Phi, psi and omega in degrees: 000143176268135177245135182238138174245126172261120185243141174214139173251018180285143177268359180204179186261120174223203185297314181295319178293320173298319178296313181296317181302316179294324177296311182296323178295316193257355178296157181309137176295350176281351179258124178277112183260139170238133174249126178237134176201186184247010180219126188302309185300319181291318178295317180291322176296319179293321184262003187306321182263011176228077182302334182277358179289138173279151183227137173227128176247124187242157178298141180281330187225157172096176183295324178297328179293311178307312180294317182296316181302311179302313182298314182293316178297324178296315181300318179287335180279334180297123178304135177268151182294141178288143177269000000 
């Protein structure tokens, strides 16, 4: 299975977020999508039509933000066992 991470650091919904939402909504169901961002509303809007998508909302600023981003991306990078 192909895994894709869609990332946004946007604080609001604009053209890029709407385009990303369409991509996440319409991409093949054979692709495992994870939506990562720094704003709950934006992440939920992007993933709203793909309920099986994993979602991570991370702090936007500060050293804890950097640490959280590294941890999540590392966790997503680790290969998952094949089913």
